[in-house]
N, C-alpha and C positions, 0 to 999 in steps of 0.2 A: 604602553600598551600591555594587556594581559596575554601571556603566550599560551597557545594550546595548539595540540596536535590532533587531528581528525583522522582515526584510522579505519578504513574502509577496505574489505575484501573485494578483489576483482576489478573490474572495469567500471569506472564511475560513471562513464558515458552511457552505460546500458539503458535502454527505455523503459525502465520499470518506475513504480511510484517510489520505492526505497531509495533507488539511486538518485531519481529527481529531487527527493527531499533533501538527501546529503549534497549534492551539487548546489542547490540554492541556499542551503544554509552556509555551506562553506565560502560560496561567493560573498555572502552578506556580512558575515561575522566583524570583518574589519570596520564597517560602519557603526558598530556598536563596541569600539574599543578592545577587540580581540584580535589579535595577530594569529591566524590560524593557518598551520601548514598542513598538507595532505600526506599522510602516510598510507601507502598501498599496500596491502595485506594479501597474501596468495588468495586466488579465485576459487579454491577447492571448498572453502566454507559453505555449507555446514558440516561438510564431511571431509575434514581435513587429513591429510596424511601425517605419520609422524614428522616426517621431514618439513612439512608445511607448518607444523606446530613449532618447531624448532626456529623456523625463518620468522615466524610471527614473533616469537619471543626475542630473536636478535633484532628486528626492525623496531620493537617497542622499546627495548634496552637502549636504542641509538637514539631516542629522544632526550633532548637536553634537560637537565636537571631543573626544577622549578616550572616546567611545562605541564599544563594540565592535559590529560588524555582524555578524549572523547572517543569511545569506540562503538562502532556500528554493530548492533545486535545479531547481524547474521553471522558475524565472527565471534563476538564476545560470548553469546549465549551457547557456543560449541566449544569452547576454550576449556581445556582440561583444568581443574581447579588449582593444581600445584603450578601450572603456568600463570594462571592470572595471579596468584599468591606471590610470584617473584616479580610484579610489576612495581616499581618503586615509587612512580607517580601518582598522584590522585586520579581516580578513574570516575568518569561518567559514563553510565551505559545508556545508548541510545536504543530503545526496544520499539521497533514497528509493530510486531506482535511476537508473542512467544514462540519459538521455534518447534516445539512439540505440538503446537496446534496446527501445523500444516497437514493438509489432507495426504492420504496416501502412504502413511508411515506404518510400518509395522508396530504392534504394541511393545515389543521389545525396543525397538528404536524410539518410540515415543516416550518411554519411561527413561531410556537413558538420557535424551535431550532434557526433559524435565529435572532431572537430577543435576546435570551439568548447569543448566540456567539458574536453577535454584541456588547453588552453590556459589555461581559466579556473581550474581546479583547481591548475595549477601556481603560480598568483597568490594563492590562499588561505592564510592562514597554518595553518589546522587545517581538518579535513574531518571531519564528523560523518556516520556511516552508519546504517542501522538494522538491519543484520545483518553476521554474519561473512562470508557469502558474498559480499556487496556489497564488503566490505573487500577481499576477495581479488581481486575484479574491478578494483577501482581500482588495486591494486598492479600486477597484471598486465598489464591493458590500457590503463590511463591514466597511467601511471607516476607515481603519487602513492607518495611515500615511507610505509613502515608508521608511522615514529614521529609522522607529521602526521594518522593517522586514529584516530578514536575511534568505538567501537560503542556506540549508545545505543539499544538494542532498545525498540520501543513497549511501552507499558504494558498492562495490561488491568485491568478492574473487575471485582470479585468479583460473582459471580452464582449464583443458584439452578441446580442440576442440571436440564436439560431433562426434562420430564414426558413428552413424545412426544405423537403424535396420540390414541393409545388407539384407532386405527381400523384395520381391514383393509386400508384403503388408506394405505400408506405416505406420509408427508408427507416430500418432498426438498426442500432448500433451498439456493439459490445466492444469494450476497450480492456486489455489486461493480457498478460503472458498466458499462455496456454500451459496451465499446470493443474494438478488434481484440485486443488482449493477452489479454483474459478469455475469448476463445475459445468464447462461448456457442453459435455455430452448431455448432461441433463438438460440444458437449455434447447439443444436440438431436439430431443424427444418431446420438450413441452411444446415446442412449434410446430411439430408433425401434424396433430390433428387440425391445424389451422390452414394447412397448405391448400386445402380443395376450395374452400369458400371465402377466402380472403386474400387479398393483393398486398403482398409484402416481401421484402428482401432484406436480409441480415448481412451485416458487414461486422466481422471480427478482426480487430486490429490489435497486435500485440506479438512479442517474440514466440516462435513456434519450436525453438531448439531447447527450452528449459526441462522438458519432460517428455521422452520418448513415450512413456505409457499413456500419459494426457493426450498427447497429439494422436497416438493411435486410437484412442478410445473416442475422440472426437471425429476422426475421419471414418471410423466404422458406423458411429451414429449417424452422420449424414449419408455413407451408402446405404446403411438399413433402412432409413427414413425416405430415400430417394429424393433428398432435398439439396443435391449438388447445384441445381439451377436457381435456388433460392438463397443460399449461404455462399459467401465468399470470404475466405482467409487471405489476409493481405500480409500477414507478417507485421514485423516492426515498421513504424512510420516515423518520419520526421515530426517535429512539433508544428512545421508548418503544414504537412499534410494531415496531421491529426486535427488541426482546426478547420481545415477544409471539411472533413468528415463531420465533424460537430455542427458546423454551420448547416449543412445539408441534411441533418438527421431529422426524422419526424419523433423519434423516441428513442429513449436510453435504456438497455437492458442489463442488469447485472445478477448473474446467478449464483455467485460466490456462496461457498460454504461458510466462510469466515472472512472477516475482515479487520484489520487493526484499526483502520480509519475508513479507507475506501476513497482515496484521491481522485479517481475517476467520476465517483458521484459528484465529488464538488466541482470537477470540471463541467460535468454535464448540467449542474445547477447554474453556474456562472454563465451559461448560454441558455438558460430557461427550458431546457428539455423536459418533458413529462419522462417519469422513470417508473419502471418496474424493477424491483430488487427484493433480495432476501433481507431476513432479519439476522443474519449470521454476523455475530460479533458485535463490532461498532457499527456496522451499517445502518440498523436500526435507529442509531442516534444521528448518524451524519446527515441524514435526509429528514426534514420534517414530514410528517404524516400527511399533511395537506398537498406535498410536492411529488409524492410516489404512492403506488400499490405496492404493499409490503407482503410478502408471502414467507412461510418457514423454509429454511435452507433445504435442497435436496428433493423437493416435492414438485416433480415435473408436471403433474395434473394442475396443481393449484396455480403454479407459474404459468402454465399455458392459458388456464381460465382468466387471469390478470391481463394477459396479453391480449386475449380475446376482447376483453372490455374496452381495452385502449383501442383497438384496431376499429370497433363497432360505433364507439361513443366520440364524435368529434367534439362535443361540448366537454367532455370529461377529460380530453386531451388538452384542451384549452384551459381548464381549470387547473390541472396539475401543472400545465406550461408556466401560468402566472405564478403560482404558488412557488414553483422552481427558481424562477427568475428573481422573485422578491427575496428568497432565502440566498440566492447566490450573490447578491448585493450586499449580504451582511457578513458573508465570509471573510476570515482574516487573510491578509495580503503576507507575501513572504517575508516582508521587513518585519511584521510583528512576531513571526516564528522566529526569525533570527535574533530579535531582541531577547526574547524569552531564553533561547539557549546561551546567548550571551551572558545574561544574568546570572544563569546557574553556573557558568565557567568563572565567572568573577567571584562569585561566593567562595569557590575553592581556591582561588589564588592566594599565594603567600602575602601576607599583609607587610607593608613596608614598616620598618621601625622607625620611630620619632627620633630625631637627632638629640 
């Protein structure tokens, strides 16, 4: 078997799209001829201390010779160039989305991350991305040659079609960590004009401890719009609980400013939910036009108008639902994702010499 070490910062069990991708791929790589070990890196990335950078170097240096290093971009894109240059094993960078495109960064921090990630990607033998739009971004803005990039789209699990709430009060669902990029405060302001003449309830599922600023902005928006009785923040949930939420939802909303892929969109399509989303990043490509109403990111008025159409038009909801279900059945499974990643790892493995 080809040996690989998958270096991932922080707690791999965190309920986010990036960590879900890492967990699923790590578990499946042995099925495709890759003996993959897990190297835990400090959880402070993408803002590591000097001590955490030194500890990261120590843990990477401890990986056995001849082992391919697959490094999650949350850490790799923020590592100092000299630290990356000291790594002796072949490196594959896994880029969920460029770190400098995260919302809420100062211009100085954004520029610094762009410089770090550009330099780090230049030192990687191969780069794996989760979508073709992200591949285009790396080619155009980070000078990564096309021949070094491989797209390994996230997988999805087969799921039963959502049955909906069966209620006159439509259940709207949004899933994802409360961080600036997810723009939940924009979503609240988009829904505010719909409160008086439409029956709906929004559930937001996802970690609330990732950004104090984003959580405060969301809570302020809920308070200012007086929608506390119409919006529920339930925090992180188990996969079992999330499946229940998807099953009982009538529509899925995603107001993100940018997505490297948008795994929750795929999860929603796997269940046939009608979708309102933005065109931020790869989201525009992840969902077919027939399955969603799409609006530019950051525009509360347009997003609210799209949700209004969904609430008022049962036939539209059904058409979007049918298209979403059909698209969901064509999505790749996690085995396909792992097979592609394993193929890249094997390409870099030392070749055995003929006797």
